[in-house]
N, C-alpha and C positions, 0 to 999 in steps of 0.2 A: 334185345330188339331183333326181331326176325328180319333178315335182309333178303327178301324175295321179290324181285321185280320181273319175274318171268324169264330169267336167264338160265340156260342150260349150260352148266359148267362142263368143260372138257375133262374126260377121265385121263389123268396123267399117266396111268399104267399103259396106255396105248403107245406112248412114246418109247417104250422099251423094246418094241418090235423093230428090229433092224430092217426087215423087208419093207415095212411102211416108210421108214425114214429114207431108205435108198431110192425107192420109187418116187417119192416126193422131191427129193433133191434132183433126181434125173429129170423130173418134169420141168424144172426151171429152165432147161435148155430149149424146150419146145413151146412153153406157154407164151413167150413173146410173139410167136408166129401163129399159133393155133388156139390161143386162149386156154382157159381152164375147160377142157373138153375131153371126151373119150378118146379123141385122136391123140391128144397129148399124153394121156395115160397109157395108151397102147404103145406109143413110141418110147415112152420112158420104160415101160415093161420090157420092151425089146432091148433097150440099152442095158438093162439090168439082168438080161438073160432069164427073164421071167415069162412063162407061157401066158399068152393073152387070156386064156381061160381062167387063169388064177387071179386076175385083177379083182374080181368081186370077192374072192376069198380073202384077199389082203385088205381090200377097201369095200366092205359090204354096201356102203351107201354111195359108192362111185365117186364122181367128181366133187360132190358137196363135201364128202369126207376128206378128200385130198386137199381141198382149200382149207378146211378146218385144221388139218394137221400141219399144213404149210405155215399157217398163222401161229400155231402153237410152237412150232420149231423156231420161228423168228423170235417169239417171246423167250424161249429157252436160251437162244443165242444171246439175246439182250442181257438176260440175267447173268449168264456166264461171264460176259465181257465186263459187266458192271462189278461183279464180285472180284474179278481180276484187278480192276482199277482200284477198288477199295482196299485190296491187299497191299497196295503200294502206299504206305502210310504218309510219305512225304507229299504226295499229290492227291491223296484221297479227298473228295469234297466233304465239307462239313455242313450240317444243317439240312433240313428236309427239302427245301426248295432246290438247293444245289444238287442233291441226290436225284431229285425228280428230273431236273434239267439234264443231268448226265444220262439217265435212263432213256429219256426221249431221244436225245442226240445219238446215243449208241444204237437205238432201235432203227433210226433213219439211216445213219452212216453205214450200217451193215447191209442196207439195200442199195447203196450207191451204184454198185456194179450191175444191178439188175432192176433198174427203175421200171423197165417195161413190164416186168413180172408184176410189180406193184400196180401199175396202171391196169393191166389185164385183170388183176384181182379185184380192183375197185369196180371195173366194168361188170364183172361177174356179180359182185355183191349189190350193185345198184338195181338189179332186176327185182321187181316187186316180189317175185316168188322166193327170193333169197333174203328178204328183209329180216327174218328172224335170225338167220345165220350171221348176217351183217351186224346185228345188234349184239349177238353173243360174242363175236370175235372182238368187237370194239370194247365191250365191257370187260372181257377177260384180260385184254392188254392193259387197260387202264387200272383195273383192280390189281393186276400183277405189279404194275409200277408202284402203286401206293403201298402195297404190302412189302415189297422188297425195300422200299425207301424207309420202312419202319412205322407205317401208319397202323394203328390198332383201334381206330374209332368205331363206335357201335351206335351212336345216336344219329340224328338227322345230318350231322356233318359228314357222315359216311356217304350219303347221297349227294350232298353239296359238292364235296371234294371230287367225286367221280364224274359228276355232271360238268363241272367247270374244267377239270383236266381233260375230259373227253372233248370239250370244245377247243381247248388249246392244242391238244394233240392233233385233232382233225385239221385245224387251220394250218398248223405247222407242216403237216404231211402234204397238204395241197400246195403250199408254198414250195416245199422241197421238190415236188414233182415238176413244177414249172421253172424252177431256178436252174439255169444252165451254166453257172459259174464254175462248177466242179469243185467248189470249196464249201466246207461246212461252216465257215465263218459267217456267211450271210444267214444261214439257217439258225445258227446260234444267236445272232443278233435279233432276228425276227422272234425267236422264242423268248428271249429276254424281254422284249417289248410287250409281248402278249402276257407274260407272267406279271409284269409290272402293271399293265393296262387293266387287268382284271383284279388287281390287288389281292392275289391269291395268298400271299405269305401271311400278312397279319390277320386275315379273316378266317383262316382255316381252323385254328384252334377255338375261335369264338365266332361261329358263323352269324352273319347278320340275320335278324329276324325275318326280313323279307326274302332273303336267300332261302332260308329253311322253308318258308311258306311256298316259295316258288317251286322248290324241288318237291315238296310234299304234294302240291297240286299236280305236278307233272308225273308223279309215280304211276298214275293210272295209264299214262301214255308212254311210260318208260322214260328214263333219263336221256335217251338218245335225241328226243326232240330239243332238249336244252342244248346238247352238244351241237346239233345240226344248226339251230338258229344262231347261236353265238359264233360258231366257227365260220359260218358263211360271211358274217360281218367282218370277222377278223381277217379272213383270207383276202378280202378285198383291199385291205390296207397292207400293201406290200412294202412298207417302210418300217 
């Protein structure tokens, strides 16, 4: 089954370039104040002792590419932390849902010290002109989570899983951003309730017929409409 919903996958070979990694990491100091902008890129380049004129050599598509790489770095960090946790056999989670939960929590916890960067990133991605990038980044994160957790589906459950997890992840991210407790316990509990609410565990291996039809119908609009509609309802329930 061909899995093509209009998503442009990020070329992982780009992450091998230390110049790109360094300038994106440096951007995180400036994004809370100047957003994802050329000003932030110029300040980050200065911090890295990179000539301003070299920014487009390093990032040919400028700010959009910077955001893309930032998201991919966050995904890579998530996978590294997950693999480290899995290497600790005594505390390693068992089962698909437990692994997915850990991946989502790790992804969010790693951004706890720079929530404002996440907010500015969402502000950037909310612009209509960045809709395709927003869809690509969400899909790449969700797809990475499923694959790292061990999913190898190829039928319509491929879409169902990613649509539903996209909704859960988006809702949990929104809750994470407004929670000011400083503890991941609230986030973990919220995520548990959303996983249970959508009954994701028992239905993933045998998707309900109406779920498959729902996803199949939505493919023309991309699975993000599913994630958006469900996640908005979930995010309103802050319990």
